N, C-alpha and C positions, 0 to 999 in steps of 0.2 A: 533501484537498489544501487548501493555504492560499496566499493571495497577499497581500502587503503592499506597498502603493504608497509608504508612508513609508520602509520599510527596504529596499525593492526586492528582495524574495525571492519565490520560488515553491517550495513544498514539494510534491513529487509523492508521493502516498500509496500505496505498495505494500501488498498484503494481508499482515496478520499479521507486520509487521516494525516493531513499536513505533510505528506511525503515530499511534495515538490518544494515546500519551504525548507524542510530539513536537508534535502539534496542540494539546494542552492546555497545553503549555509555551509555544508560540509564538502562540497565538490573541490574547493581549493586545497583540501587536505588529501585529495585522492586524484586530482586531475592529471598528475604526472605519471600515474600508474596505468600502463596499457590495459590492465585487466579491469580498470574501474568502469569502463563502458558507458559512462554518462553521456559522452559526446555521441556515441553510436546510438544510444537510446533516443536522444533528441532527433537524430536523423531519421530513425525508423518511425517515430511518432509523426513526423512532419511529411514524410513521403514514403509510401510503401515500396516503390521500386528502388530508391536509394537505400532503404533499410535492407532489402535483399542483397544488394551489392555489397553493403558493409559487412553483412554476415558472411558472405563468401570470402571476402578479403580476410576477415578474422580467422576463418577456417584454414585458409591457404597459408597464412603466416604463423599459425599455431597459437592464436590468442583466443581465450574463451570468450564467447559472446553471451551476455546476460540480458534477458528481457527486463523491462522496467519493473514488472511485478512477479519475478521469480519468487517462489516460496523458499523457506529455509532448507527443505530437503533437496530441492533442485540445485540450490547454490552449493550445499554441502557436497553433493555428488560431483560437482564440477571442480571445486577447489581442492577436494580431498580432506581426509580427517586431520592431517598434520596442521594445515592452515586453519581449518575449522575449529579445532580444539584450542588453538593458541590465540585466536582473535576474539575481541569483544563484539558480540553479536546482539543486535537490538532492533526493536520495531515498536509500533504504536497500535493501539486498538481504540475503538470508539463505541459509545452507546449504540446498540444495534438499531433502535428506532430512529435516532438522529442520523446514523450512518446511511440508512435507506433514503432519508429525505435528501441528504447531500448527494448521494449517487444519482437519484432521480433527476435532480436539477442539473447536475453536471452533464449527464447523458443527454438531457433535453436541450441544453444550451450549446453543447459542443458538437458542431457539425462534423468534425473529424472523428468523433467516437464511432467505433464499429457498430454500435447498437443504437445510434442516434435516430435512424429512420423508424426503428421498431417503437421506440419510446414516443416519438413525435406523433405516431398514429393513435396513441392511447388517449382515451377521453379525459383521464384525470389520474391523480396519485393512487386512488383506490384500485384502479385497474392495474396500475404498475405493481403494487404490492402483491396482488393475486398472481400476476405473471411471474414475479420474482420468486415467490415461495414455491410455486408449482412447476415452473419451467426452467429457472436459471438460478437456483439457490447456491450461494457461495458463502462459506463461513470464514470469519476472520481467523479462527483457530488454525485453519489449514495453512496459513502462512507460517506458523510458528511451532505447530505440534506435529508429532509423528503419528503413525497409525495406532500406536499403543497409548495414545492420549497423554504423551509426555512432551513437555516443552523441550525443544532442542536448541533454544537460544538462551542468552544470558540475562536479557532484560526486556520486559514488555511494559512499556509506559502507557499512559492514558492521555488521549487527546484533550480531555476535559481539564487537564493540568499541564498544558503544553509547555509553557515557559519553564515551569518547575522541572519537568521531565528533560527539557533541552539543557537546562543548566546542569542537571545531574550527569547527563551524557557527556557534556563538554568536560566536566570535572574528571570523569572516568578516563577520557581520552587525553587529558592534559592539554586542551586547546582553549582558545578564547574566541568565540564567534558570536555573531548577532543572528537573530531569528527573524527573517522577513515573513510577511503574510502573502502567500502566492496561491493562485489557482482557486480562489474562493468562488463558489456559485452564488448567484443572486437568488435569495430565498427569504422566507419568513424565518426569523431567528428562533422562535419557539417551535421546536419540532412537534410538540404535542398537538398543536393546532391542525396538523395535517391528518390526524388519525380519528377514526370513529372506533367504536367498540370492536367491530368485526376485524378491521385491519390491525388494530392494536393487538388483538388476540392471535392473529395470524403470525405476526412477528414474534410474539411471545412463544408460540408453539414451535415454529420452524427454526428459530434461532436460539432455542433454549440452551444449546451447548455453549454458545458464546456468552449468553446472559449469565449462566451459572459459573462458567470458568473465570470470567473477568469481573463478576460482581456488579452487574448492572440491573437497574429497574426502570420502569417507565417514568 
């Protein structure tokens, strides 16, 4: 996530939805803000011990520490309603079937991911989907919606129209930036090839809220 006090924006970073690309594009507009936390997030991701030290320093000097994937409610509670209501808050979502393929490959390929060993032991993508829906289900809506099923941010863009969404965000912020492509997983481009009828239906059933809220289909 990123916060800019100068440009008054908050970017909520959903998993594997071009978040690193957006962060790298927008960090120069937030880097001078101590609350931005982008530097601290990179420290925490690279080394657990340094991450703990950084958090302690933030607490000691009175700087809010934000995790890379804090949801909107968590960020709102930290910054307060005054800032929250006056900033432009945005994030991105992705087709749930495609999202799971991207998550699977990222976790499988990234040895530093906290669930890498779990995924590596799995036989294939089918087993991953069953594990995901039954043991570790996470919905994209939880990044942006409250318990009353109401969106508490200003704009939710779609990964499938990334450049168009990024252009719109830049126009809202009054900035001119380029969008690099970062953190991409090596995978088959057509996500449909990963699914059989059983796993397709599992995602349809267990991620129905995301599918319906954001208007996706297989």
